C-alpha positions as CSV (number, residue, x, y, z in Angstrom):
1,M,-7.4,-6.4,161.5
2,P,-7.6,-9.8,163.2
3,K,-8.2,-13.3,161.7
4,V,-11.1,-14.9,163.8
5,V,-11.9,-18.4,164.0
6,I,-15.3,-19.4,165.6
7,V,-16.0,-23.1,166.6
8,G,-19.8,-23.6,166.6
9,A,-22.2,-22.6,164.1
10,G,-25.3,-22.5,166.2
11,S,-27.0,-19.6,167.4
12,V,-24.4,-18.0,169.5
13,G,-21.5,-18.6,166.9
14,T,-23.5,-17.3,163.8
15,T,-24.6,-14.3,165.6
16,L,-21.0,-13.7,166.7
17,A,-19.9,-14.3,163.2
18,Y,-22.6,-11.9,161.8
19,T,-21.6,-9.2,164.3
20,L,-17.9,-9.2,163.5
21,Q,-19.1,-9.1,159.6
22,I,-21.1,-5.9,160.2
23,T,-18.7,-4.1,162.5
24,G,-15.6,-4.6,160.5
25,V,-13.6,-5.8,163.4
26,A,-12.3,-8.8,161.6
27,T,-10.8,-9.1,158.0
28,E,-11.0,-12.9,157.9
29,I,-13.7,-15.2,159.9
30,A,-13.7,-19.0,159.6
31,L,-16.7,-20.7,160.9
32,I,-16.0,-24.3,162.2
33,D,-18.8,-26.9,163.0
34,S,-18.8,-30.6,163.4
35,N,-21.9,-30.2,160.9
36,Q,-20.3,-29.0,157.8
37,E,-23.6,-28.5,156.2
38,L,-24.8,-26.1,159.0
39,A,-21.5,-24.1,158.7
40,S,-21.8,-23.8,154.9
41,G,-25.2,-22.6,155.0
42,Q,-24.7,-20.0,157.6
43,V,-21.7,-18.8,155.7
44,M,-23.5,-18.7,152.3
45,D,-26.3,-16.7,154.1
46,M,-23.7,-14.1,155.4
47,N,-22.1,-13.8,152.2
48,H,-25.1,-12.6,150.7
49,G,-24.5,-9.2,152.7
50,L,-20.9,-8.7,151.7
51,P,-21.7,-5.7,149.5
52,F,-23.2,-3.8,152.6
53,V,-20.3,-4.3,155.1
54,P,-16.6,-3.5,155.4
55,P,-14.2,-5.8,153.6
56,V,-14.3,-9.4,155.2
57,R,-13.6,-12.7,154.1
58,I,-15.8,-15.5,155.8
59,Y,-15.7,-19.1,155.0
60,A,-16.8,-22.6,156.3
61,G,-13.5,-23.9,157.9
62,E,-11.7,-26.8,159.5
63,Y,-9.2,-27.0,162.3
64,P,-6.1,-26.3,160.1
65,D,-7.7,-22.9,159.5
66,C,-6.9,-22.0,163.0
67,K,-3.1,-21.3,161.8
68,G,-2.3,-17.8,161.8
69,A,-5.8,-16.8,163.7
70,D,-5.5,-14.0,166.2
71,V,-8.7,-15.0,168.0
72,I,-10.2,-18.4,168.6
73,I,-13.7,-18.4,170.0
74,I,-15.2,-21.4,171.2
75,T,-19.3,-21.4,171.2
76,A,-19.9,-25.3,170.6
77,G,-21.8,-27.2,172.9
78,T,-24.7,-29.4,173.4
79,R,-28.2,-29.1,174.7
80,Q,-29.5,-30.6,178.0
81,K,-31.2,-33.9,177.3
82,Q,-34.7,-34.5,178.8
83,G,-34.0,-35.6,182.6
84,E,-30.3,-34.9,182.3
85,T,-29.0,-33.0,185.2
86,R,-27.1,-29.6,185.0
87,L,-24.0,-31.2,186.2
88,D,-24.4,-34.2,183.7
89,L,-24.7,-31.4,180.9
90,V,-21.4,-29.7,182.1
91,D,-19.7,-32.9,181.9
92,R,-20.7,-33.6,178.4
93,N,-19.9,-30.0,177.4
94,A,-16.4,-29.8,179.0
95,Q,-15.7,-33.0,177.0
96,I,-16.8,-31.2,174.0
97,C,-14.6,-28.1,175.0
98,K,-11.6,-30.7,175.5
99,S,-11.8,-32.1,172.1
100,I,-12.0,-28.9,170.4
101,V,-9.0,-27.4,172.3
102,D,-7.0,-30.6,171.4
103,S,-8.3,-30.2,167.7
104,V,-7.0,-26.5,167.8
105,T,-3.7,-26.8,169.6
106,P,-1.8,-28.6,166.7
107,Y,-2.2,-25.5,164.5
108,T,-1.6,-22.7,167.2
109,T,-0.8,-22.1,170.7
110,E,-0.5,-18.4,170.0
111,A,-4.0,-17.3,169.4
112,L,-6.1,-15.7,172.1
113,L,-8.9,-18.6,172.9
114,L,-12.2,-17.2,174.1
115,V,-15.0,-19.8,175.6
């Protein structure tokens, strides 16, 4: 079973982690977010359900946890600001994505990267 790293502990990333948890697709799930408190809180909530799902280790991680990952999924991004164009939003999210990829690649170049 694969090790999955999810970068982004917002609604999409957390829902993805929960889905992986209940389906038993992964045996290890690391949830990384620039807001460590958010990631830790989401992980604590999911860990409450561990007795009811297939065996899985879920934890709030950091970029070094990408080492040995089979799949790394980027769900992180920012919301559109009042008056901001969609093109400006794309530029900001592209910079976020580039920063994440730059942070991941020192630890793995073998993992499947999903955005």
